[in-house]
C-alpha positions as CSV (number, residue, x, y, z in Angstrom):
1,M,-8.8,14.2,28.0
2,K,-10.8,12.3,25.3
3,T,-13.8,10.2,26.2
4,A,-15.8,7.7,24.2
5,D,-18.2,4.8,24.8
6,Y,-15.6,2.3,23.7
7,V,-11.8,2.6,23.8
8,I,-9.9,0.0,21.7
9,V,-6.2,-0.4,22.3
10,G,-4.5,-1.9,19.2
11,G,-5.4,-1.2,15.6
12,G,-4.4,-4.7,14.3
13,S,-6.3,-7.4,12.5
14,A,-8.9,-7.7,15.2
15,G,-8.9,-4.1,16.5
16,C,-9.7,-2.6,13.0
17,V,-12.7,-4.9,12.7
18,V,-14.0,-4.1,16.2
19,A,-13.6,-0.3,15.5
20,N,-15.6,-0.6,12.3
21,R,-18.4,-2.7,13.7
22,L,-18.9,-0.7,16.9
23,S,-18.9,2.7,15.0
24,E,-21.5,1.5,12.5
25,D,-24.0,2.8,15.1
26,P,-23.8,6.6,14.8
27,A,-25.0,6.9,18.4
28,T,-21.9,5.0,19.7
29,S,-18.6,6.8,20.0
30,V,-15.4,4.8,19.5
31,I,-11.7,5.7,20.0
32,L,-9.1,3.4,18.3
33,I,-5.5,3.8,19.6
34,E,-2.5,2.4,17.7
35,A,1.1,2.6,18.7
36,G,2.3,2.6,15.0
37,G,1.5,4.6,12.0
38,N,-1.4,4.7,9.5
39,G,-0.6,1.5,7.7
40,K,-0.4,3.1,4.3
41,G,2.3,3.3,1.7
42,F,3.9,1.7,-1.3
43,W,5.7,-1.0,0.6
44,V,2.5,-2.0,2.4
45,D,0.4,-2.1,-0.7
46,M,2.9,-4.2,-2.7
47,P,2.8,-7.8,-1.5
48,V,6.5,-8.4,-1.9
49,G,7.1,-5.1,0.0
50,L,7.1,-7.0,3.2
51,I,10.9,-7.5,2.8
52,K,11.2,-3.8,3.5
53,L,8.8,-3.9,6.5
54,L,9.9,-6.9,8.4
55,G,12.6,-6.0,10.9
56,N,12.0,-2.3,10.4
57,P,11.2,-0.7,13.8
58,K,8.9,1.8,12.0
59,S,6.6,-1.0,10.9
60,D,7.5,-4.0,13.1
61,W,7.7,-4.2,16.9
62,C,11.0,-6.2,16.4
63,Y,10.7,-8.2,19.5
64,V,13.5,-10.7,20.2
65,T,13.0,-13.8,22.3
66,E,15.2,-14.9,25.2
67,P,17.7,-17.6,24.3
68,D,15.6,-20.8,23.9
69,P,17.3,-23.9,25.1
70,T,14.9,-26.1,23.1
71,I,16.4,-24.7,19.9
72,K,20.1,-24.7,21.0
73,G,20.0,-21.4,22.8
74,R,19.0,-19.4,19.7
75,R,17.1,-16.1,19.9
76,L,14.4,-15.5,17.4
77,L,13.1,-12.3,15.9
78,W,9.4,-12.2,17.0
79,N,7.8,-10.1,14.3
80,A,4.6,-8.2,14.9
81,G,3.1,-5.4,12.8
82,K,3.3,-1.9,14.3
83,M,0.8,0.0,12.2
84,L,-2.9,0.3,11.5
85,G,-3.7,-3.2,10.2
86,G,-1.1,-4.7,12.5
87,S,0.5,-7.9,11.1
88,S,-2.0,-8.0,8.2
89,G,0.1,-5.1,6.8
90,L,3.3,-7.2,6.6
91,N,2.3,-10.8,6.6
92,G,2.6,-13.4,3.8
93,L,-1.0,-12.6,2.6
94,V,-2.3,-16.1,2.6
95,Y,-6.0,-16.3,3.6
96,I,-6.7,-19.5,5.4
97,R,-9.1,-20.3,8.2
98,G,-7.9,-23.6,9.6
99,Q,-9.8,-26.9,10.2
100,R,-13.4,-27.4,11.4
101,D,-12.1,-29.4,14.4
102,D,-10.0,-26.4,15.5
103,Y,-13.1,-24.5,16.5
104,D,-15.1,-27.5,17.5
105,D,-12.3,-28.3,20.0
106,W,-12.6,-24.8,21.4
107,E,-16.2,-25.5,22.2
108,R,-15.3,-28.9,23.7
109,M,-12.7,-27.2,25.8
110,G,-15.3,-25.0,27.5
111,C,-15.9,-22.2,25.0
112,P,-19.6,-22.4,24.0
113,G,-20.5,-20.5,20.9
114,W,-17.1,-21.0,19.3
115,S,-17.7,-24.1,17.2
116,F,-17.0,-24.0,13.5
117,A,-20.8,-23.7,12.8
118,D,-20.9,-20.8,15.2
119,V,-17.9,-18.9,13.8
120,F,-18.3,-19.6,10.1
121,P,-20.8,-16.7,9.5
122,Y,-18.3,-14.3,11.0
123,F,-15.7,-15.4,8.5
124,L,-18.1,-14.6,5.7
125,K,-19.4,-11.3,7.1
126,G,-16.5,-9.1,6.3
127,E,-15.3,-11.0,3.2
128,H,-15.4,-9.8,-0.4
129,W,-14.6,-12.9,-2.5
130,E,-13.2,-12.2,-5.9
131,G,-12.9,-15.8,-7.2
132,E,-15.3,-18.3,-8.7
133,E,-18.9,-17.2,-8.0
134,N,-20.2,-20.7,-7.2
135,S,-18.1,-21.0,-4.0
136,Q,-20.3,-21.6,-0.9
137,S,-17.4,-21.0,1.4
138,H,-16.9,-17.3,0.8
139,G,-18.8,-14.1,1.5
140,R,-19.3,-11.4,-1.2
141,T,-20.8,-8.4,0.6
142,G,-17.9,-7.4,2.8
143,T,-14.8,-5.1,2.3
144,L,-12.0,-7.6,3.0
145,S,-10.8,-8.7,-0.5
146,V,-10.0,-12.4,-0.8
147,A,-8.8,-13.5,-4.2
148,P,-6.7,-16.1,-6.1
149,L,-3.2,-14.9,-7.0
150,R,-3.3,-12.8,-10.2
151,S,-0.1,-14.3,-11.6
152,E,0.5,-17.9,-10.9
153,H,4.1,-18.9,-10.5
154,P,5.2,-21.5,-13.1
155,L,6.3,-23.9,-10.4
156,V,2.8,-24.2,-8.9
157,P,1.4,-26.7,-11.4
158,A,4.6,-28.8,-10.9
159,F,4.1,-28.8,-7.2
160,L,0.5,-29.8,-7.4
161,E,1.4,-32.6,-9.8
162,A,4.1,-33.9,-7.4
163,C,1.6,-33.8,-4.5
164,R,-0.9,-35.8,-6.5
165,N,1.8,-38.3,-7.5
166,Y,2.8,-38.6,-3.9
167,G,-0.7,-39.5,-3.0
168,L,-2.2,-36.2,-1.7
169,P,-5.6,-35.1,-3.0
170,I,-6.0,-31.8,-4.7
171,I,-8.5,-29.4,-3.1
172,D,-10.3,-26.7,-5.1
173,D,-11.7,-24.8,-2.0
174,Y,-9.9,-25.1,1.3
175,C,-12.0,-22.5,3.2
176,G,-14.9,-24.8,4.1
177,G,-13.2,-26.4,7.1
178,S,-10.8,-29.0,5.5
179,I,-7.2,-28.6,4.5
180,D,-6.7,-32.3,3.8
181,G,-4.7,-32.1,0.6
182,A,-2.8,-29.7,-1.7
183,F,-4.2,-26.5,-3.0
184,R,-3.5,-23.1,-4.5
185,A,-3.4,-20.2,-2.1
186,V,-5.9,-17.4,-2.0
187,T,-4.8,-14.1,-0.6
188,N,-5.9,-10.8,0.8
189,Q,-5.4,-8.8,-2.4
190,H,-7.4,-6.6,-4.7
191,N,-6.0,-6.0,-8.2
192,G,-2.6,-7.2,-7.0
193,R,-2.5,-4.8,-4.0
194,R,-2.5,-5.9,-0.3
195,C,-5.8,-5.6,1.4
196,S,-4.9,-5.3,5.1
197,A,-7.4,-5.0,7.9
198,A,-6.8,-1.3,7.9
199,K,-7.7,-1.0,4.2
200,A,-10.7,-3.3,4.6
201,F,-12.2,-2.0,7.8
202,I,-10.7,1.4,8.7
203,E,-10.6,3.2,5.4
204,P,-14.4,2.8,4.8
205,A,-15.1,4.1,8.3
206,R,-12.7,7.0,8.5
207,G,-15.4,9.6,7.7
208,R,-17.6,8.6,10.6
209,P,-17.8,11.5,13.1
210,N,-18.2,9.0,15.9
211,L,-14.8,7.2,15.2
212,T,-11.6,8.8,16.4
213,I,-8.3,7.2,15.5
214,L,-5.1,8.0,17.4
215,T,-1.9,6.7,15.9
216,H,1.7,6.8,17.2
217,T,0.2,6.5,20.7
218,Q,1.5,3.8,23.0
219,I,-0.7,2.7,25.9
220,D,1.0,2.0,29.2
221,R,-1.9,0.7,31.2
222,V,-5.7,0.4,31.7
223,L,-7.1,2.7,34.4
224,F,-9.4,1.2,37.0
225,D,-11.9,2.5,39.4
226,G,-11.8,-0.3,41.9
227,R,-12.1,-3.3,39.7
228,T,-13.9,-1.5,36.8
229,A,-11.9,-0.4,33.8
230,V,-12.6,3.3,33.1
231,G,-10.0,4.2,30.5
232,V,-6.3,4.0,29.5
233,E,-3.2,6.1,29.7
234,G,-0.1,6.3,27.7
235,R,2.1,8.7,25.6
236,D,1.9,10.1,22.1
237,A,4.8,10.5,19.7
238,S,6.0,13.7,21.4
239,G,6.1,11.9,24.8
240,Q,3.1,13.8,26.1
241,R,0.9,11.9,28.5
242,V,-2.4,10.8,27.0
243,E,-5.5,9.8,29.0
244,V,-8.6,8.4,27.3
245,R,-11.7,7.5,29.2
246,A,-14.3,4.8,28.3
247,R,-18.0,5.2,29.3
248,R,-18.8,1.6,28.6
249,E,-15.8,-0.7,27.9
250,V,-12.1,-0.9,27.2
251,I,-11.1,-3.4,24.6
252,L,-7.5,-4.7,24.3
253,S,-6.6,-5.8,20.8
254,G,-2.9,-5.6,21.0
255,G,-2.2,-9.2,20.0
256,A,-0.6,-12.1,21.8
257,T,2.4,-10.0,23.0
258,Q,1.0,-6.6,23.8
259,S,-2.4,-7.6,25.3
260,P,-0.9,-9.6,28.2
261,T,1.8,-7.1,28.9
262,I,-0.7,-4.3,29.1
263,L,-2.8,-6.4,31.4
264,M,0.1,-7.0,33.6
265,R,1.2,-3.4,33.7
266,S,-2.4,-2.6,34.7
267,G,-2.4,-4.9,37.7
268,V,-4.0,-8.0,36.1
269,G,-1.6,-10.9,36.3
270,A,0.4,-13.0,38.8
271,A,0.3,-10.9,42.0
272,D,3.9,-11.8,43.1
273,Q,5.4,-10.8,39.8
274,L,3.5,-7.5,39.7
275,R,4.5,-6.5,43.2
276,A,8.1,-7.2,42.3
277,F,7.9,-4.4,39.8
278,G,5.9,-2.1,42.1
279,I,2.6,-2.6,40.3
280,D,-0.6,-2.4,42.3
281,V,-2.5,-5.6,42.0
282,V,-6.1,-5.3,40.7
283,T,-6.7,-9.0,40.4
284,D,-4.4,-12.0,40.8
285,R,-4.5,-13.8,37.5
286,P,-1.4,-16.0,37.1
287,S,-2.5,-17.3,33.7
288,V,-2.0,-13.9,32.0
289,G,1.0,-14.4,29.6
290,Q,1.0,-18.2,29.9
291,N,-0.1,-20.7,27.2
292,L,2.0,-19.0,24.5
293,M,1.8,-20.9,21.2
294,E,3.5,-20.6,17.9
295,H,3.5,-22.8,14.8
296,Q,7.0,-24.2,14.6
297,S,8.5,-24.1,11.1
298,V,11.4,-25.7,9.4
299,S,12.3,-25.3,5.7
300,L,13.9,-27.4,3.1
301,K,15.4,-25.9,-0.1
302,W,16.2,-27.0,-3.6
303,L,17.9,-25.3,-6.5
304,V,15.7,-25.5,-9.6
305,N,16.0,-25.2,-13.3
306,R,13.1,-22.8,-13.7
307,P,12.6,-19.1,-13.1
308,A,12.1,-18.4,-9.4
309,L,11.1,-15.3,-7.4
310,N,14.4,-15.0,-5.5
311,A,16.5,-14.9,-8.6
312,Q,14.1,-12.5,-10.4
313,L,14.2,-10.0,-7.5
314,G,18.0,-10.2,-7.3
315,N,18.4,-9.2,-11.0
316,P,18.1,-5.3,-11.3
317,L,16.8,-5.5,-14.9
318,K,14.2,-8.1,-14.1
319,M,13.3,-6.2,-10.9
320,A,12.6,-3.0,-13.0
321,G,10.4,-4.9,-15.4
322,A,8.5,-6.6,-12.5
323,L,7.9,-3.2,-10.8
324,L,6.6,-1.8,-14.1
325,D,4.3,-4.7,-14.5
326,Y,3.0,-4.3,-10.9
327,M,2.4,-0.6,-11.2
328,M,0.8,-0.7,-14.6
329,R,-1.3,-3.9,-14.4
330,G,-1.1,-5.1,-10.8
331,R,0.4,-8.4,-12.0
332,G,3.6,-10.2,-11.9
333,V,6.1,-11.4,-9.3
334,M,5.6,-8.3,-7.1
335,T,2.0,-9.5,-6.3
336,S,3.3,-12.8,-4.9
337,S,2.4,-14.1,-1.5
338,L,4.9,-15.9,0.6
339,G,3.1,-19.2,-0.2
340,Y,1.9,-19.9,-3.7
341,A,0.4,-23.3,-2.8
342,L,0.0,-25.3,0.3
343,A,-0.6,-28.9,1.4
344,G,-2.1,-30.2,4.6
345,F,-1.2,-33.8,5.4
346,R,-0.9,-36.5,8.1
347,T,2.5,-37.5,9.3
348,R,1.2,-40.9,10.5
349,P,-1.8,-42.9,9.2
350,D,-3.4,-43.2,12.6
351,I,-3.9,-39.4,12.9
352,I,-7.5,-38.2,12.2
353,H,-6.8,-34.7,10.8
354,P,-3.7,-33.2,9.1
355,D,-1.1,-32.4,11.7
356,A,1.3,-30.6,9.4
357,L,1.0,-27.9,6.7
358,L,3.5,-27.3,3.9
359,F,4.0,-23.9,2.3
360,F,5.5,-24.0,-1.2
361,S,7.4,-20.9,-2.4
362,S,10.4,-19.6,-4.3
363,F,10.8,-16.7,-2.0
364,V,14.0,-18.1,-0.6
365,M,16.4,-16.3,1.7
366,D,20.1,-17.2,2.2
367,P,20.9,-17.3,5.9
368,T,24.6,-17.9,5.2
369,K,24.8,-14.2,4.1
370,P,25.0,-11.3,6.5
371,S,21.8,-9.6,7.7
372,M,20.5,-7.1,5.2
373,A,21.1,-4.0,7.3
374,P,21.7,-2.9,10.9
375,G,18.5,-3.2,12.9
376,R,17.2,-5.9,10.6
377,A,18.6,-9.0,12.2
378,H,17.3,-12.3,10.9
379,I,16.3,-10.7,7.6
380,Y,18.6,-12.1,5.0
381,P,19.3,-11.5,1.3
382,L,17.5,-13.7,-1.2
383,M,19.4,-16.5,-2.8
384,K,20.8,-15.4,-6.2
385,T,20.2,-18.7,-8.0
386,P,16.7,-20.0,-8.8
387,A,15.4,-22.0,-5.8
388,A,12.2,-23.4,-4.3
389,A,11.5,-24.0,-0.7
390,A,9.0,-25.9,1.4
391,A,8.3,-24.7,4.9
392,V,6.5,-27.2,7.1
393,F,4.5,-26.1,10.2
394,V,3.2,-28.1,13.1
395,N,-0.6,-27.5,12.9
396,R,-1.5,-28.1,16.6
397,P,1.7,-27.7,18.7
398,Y,2.0,-29.2,22.1
399,S,4.9,-26.9,23.2
400,R,4.0,-23.9,25.3
401,G,5.9,-20.8,26.3
402,Q,5.2,-17.7,28.2
403,I,5.5,-13.9,28.2
404,R,6.5,-11.9,31.3
405,L,7.2,-8.3,32.1
406,R,10.8,-7.2,31.9
407,S,10.0,-4.1,33.9
408,A,7.0,-1.9,34.7
409,S,7.9,0.4,31.8
410,P,6.0,0.2,28.5
411,H,9.3,1.0,26.7
412,D,10.9,-2.2,27.7
413,H,10.0,-5.1,25.5
414,P,8.6,-8.1,27.5
415,V,10.5,-11.3,28.2
416,I,9.4,-13.8,25.6
417,E,10.2,-17.4,26.3
418,P,8.8,-19.4,23.5
419,G,9.8,-22.9,24.6
420,L,9.5,-23.6,20.9
421,L,10.3,-27.3,20.9
422,S,9.8,-28.0,24.6
423,D,7.5,-31.0,23.8
424,Q,9.3,-33.8,22.0
425,R,6.1,-34.7,20.1
426,D,6.5,-31.5,18.1
427,V,10.0,-32.5,17.1
428,V,8.8,-35.9,15.9
429,T,6.0,-34.2,13.9
430,L,8.5,-31.9,12.2
431,I,10.9,-34.8,11.4
432,D,8.1,-36.9,9.9
433,A,6.7,-33.9,8.0
434,L,10.1,-33.1,6.5
435,K,10.4,-36.6,5.3
436,V,7.1,-36.2,3.5
437,V,8.4,-33.0,1.9
438,E,11.4,-34.9,0.6
439,G,9.1,-37.5,-0.8
440,I,7.0,-34.9,-2.6
441,F,10.0,-33.2,-4.2
442,A,11.2,-36.6,-5.3
443,S,7.9,-37.3,-7.1
444,N,7.2,-36.8,-10.8
445,G,6.4,-33.1,-11.4
446,L,9.0,-31.6,-9.2
447,A,11.8,-34.2,-9.4
448,E,12.8,-33.3,-12.9
449,L,13.0,-29.5,-12.0
450,C,15.2,-30.0,-8.9
451,V,18.9,-29.5,-9.6
452,R,20.1,-30.4,-6.1
453,Q,19.0,-29.9,-2.5
454,V,20.5,-27.1,-0.6
455,H,19.9,-28.5,2.9
456,P,22.2,-31.3,4.2
457,R,21.1,-34.9,3.7
458,M,19.9,-36.5,6.9
459,E,20.1,-40.3,7.3
460,T,19.1,-40.9,10.9
461,D,16.4,-39.5,13.2
462,A,19.2,-38.1,15.4
463,E,20.5,-36.2,12.4
464,W,17.0,-35.0,11.6
465,E,16.5,-33.8,15.2
466,D,19.7,-31.9,15.2
467,F,18.7,-30.2,12.0
468,V,15.2,-29.4,13.3
469,R,16.5,-27.9,16.6
470,S,19.2,-26.0,14.7
471,N,16.8,-24.5,12.2
472,A,13.3,-24.3,13.7
473,S,11.7,-20.9,13.6
474,I,8.2,-19.4,14.0
475,G,5.3,-18.8,11.7
476,W,4.4,-15.3,13.0
477,H,1.3,-16.8,14.6
478,A,1.8,-16.0,18.3
479,S,-1.4,-16.8,20.3
480,G,-3.0,-18.0,23.5
481,T,-1.6,-15.7,26.1
482,C,-5.0,-14.4,27.3
483,R,-6.7,-17.8,27.0
484,M,-10.4,-18.1,26.7
485,G,-12.3,-20.6,28.7
486,S,-15.0,-21.4,31.3
487,D,-12.6,-22.5,33.9
488,A,-11.4,-20.3,36.8
489,D,-7.8,-20.2,35.4
490,A,-8.9,-18.7,32.0
491,V,-8.0,-15.1,31.4
492,V,-11.2,-14.3,29.6
493,D,-14.6,-16.0,29.5
494,P,-16.3,-17.1,26.3
495,R,-17.7,-13.6,25.8
496,L,-14.1,-12.3,26.0
497,R,-14.5,-10.5,29.3
498,V,-11.5,-10.4,31.5
499,R,-12.1,-12.4,34.6
500,G,-12.0,-10.7,38.0
501,V,-12.7,-7.2,36.6
502,E,-15.5,-5.3,34.9
503,G,-15.7,-3.3,31.7
504,L,-12.6,-4.9,30.1
505,R,-12.3,-7.4,27.2
506,V,-9.6,-8.9,25.1
507,I,-10.3,-9.4,21.4
508,D,-7.4,-10.8,19.4
509,A,-5.4,-14.0,18.8
510,S,-4.3,-14.1,22.4
511,I,-7.7,-15.5,23.4
512,M,-7.3,-18.7,21.4
513,P,-7.3,-21.7,23.9
514,V,-5.5,-23.7,21.2
515,V,-4.0,-22.1,18.1
516,T,-5.8,-22.8,14.8
517,S,-4.1,-25.3,12.5
518,T,-3.0,-22.6,10.0
519,N,-2.1,-18.9,9.7
520,T,-3.9,-16.9,12.3
521,N,-4.8,-13.7,10.4
522,A,-8.2,-14.8,9.1
523,P,-9.1,-16.4,12.4
524,T,-8.1,-13.2,14.2
525,M,-10.3,-11.0,12.0
526,M,-13.1,-13.5,12.7
527,I,-12.5,-13.1,16.4
528,G,-12.8,-9.3,15.9
529,E,-16.2,-9.8,14.1
530,K,-17.6,-12.1,16.8
531,G,-16.2,-10.1,19.7
532,A,-17.8,-6.9,18.3
533,A,-21.1,-8.7,17.9
534,M,-20.9,-9.8,21.5
535,I,-20.3,-6.3,22.7
536,I,-23.3,-5.0,20.8
537,E,-25.5,-7.9,22.1
538,D,-24.4,-7.3,25.7
539,A,-25.0,-3.5,25.4
540,F,-28.5,-4.1,24.0
541,Q,-29.3,-6.6,26.8
542,N,-28.0,-4.2,29.5
543,A,-30.1,-1.4,28.0
544,Q,-33.2,-3.6,28.0
545,A,-32.6,-4.6,31.7
546,A,-32.1,-1.0,32.8
């Protein structure tokens, strides 16, 4: 049996940060436990390699939702990274923090210490900015590489020109709290290679004798002595039982799907549901697994008369040249992120802050073709003709879903009921946002490059709603299932301690009371930074009081 001061379950975007920060003190012992592998390899390093990782059970949890009546009974592949680095090892690479009001609203909702002014230093702490030196919105002393794309796609200037002609401002730096306008993406890359949370925070710490990393070890539950968390148990790759004890605290960083399910299997959840599975109740907390949020997404596609990523990757000769360019210089299409440029905008003039976000890309899949391989459902081949796509996301969705246990076994994936479009306001936002996208693509800059639209032409709002409900998907930004707050129903308090028990925290995207307006990877690493700082502060205060 292994023992440490702190035991961290989940080596994802937050867990890697927490493990690094806690183990900086050589007198503090840390054990980091990850169900997946080491998060290394050619396909992880190469940005476009995500097409080999998504839907692959070796690197992706490959959850599948229940049929969702709000999207015509469709099931969705619910991707989540299963490796050190978590989803930062297979995401679209765009580094974006959200809007100032996202965090100010957290504070207004009963989470003191989580305003934008409070969290901003934690974004900067781990960052190593590789762009313009005069930026005041970036950190330079950390290990997480953040950089502009090394090879700009030729369609990006056309997209930005079209946005300007449509009436959107062009933003040079979107990391200071505003996404109001169009902008080029910056990404987690260094010299064209992916910089995941594992590469940024675990690799520099691997040599520390006080940090132990266990991979291929899936945790079943937290162990309690009364209502105090004292460790965890699970099984390693060979099926052998593993027990790890914590002298101070257990930290769950499994993400919005794993963290609530581990809590429920441990006896923290809705008492009636736990008893139905024969689980002893430690504390009755019905809000565990509730408040599930995702950024709903719908894409529009056009064939274009310029080179595009999907056509280049579908040509064996061009693919070989692109691979050579990537391996020799760290440049070219293989370094592309899923979004080259983005635009935040309002769907109505009376809205204070942008309520929709557009991702512009030529990484265009063809869902009319069969899935790429067995076990890779919902992962389709790329279109063979040059194309461009705009995916729009609802920044602050009203719809909520839930995650429940399917059984008491950790080998059974949980029941995921996203309720993706359960609130009509999100449908209206998507319809209005898609109309804006059509306006941008019809503006000078893009209009002359578009050969024809691939999506059907919608004339009425009823046709638009049918299209939205038939095609809406997710942004891979699950959050909110262990909601933070000061109210009695919150799962964790503003210092991320699980209510009703001692010695247990949750530090990951599941604590978000409301999902941030944009991708959640950068905010999740910030949560890791702030959560680790809270643990260190609390330990110091406890030592002083002893």
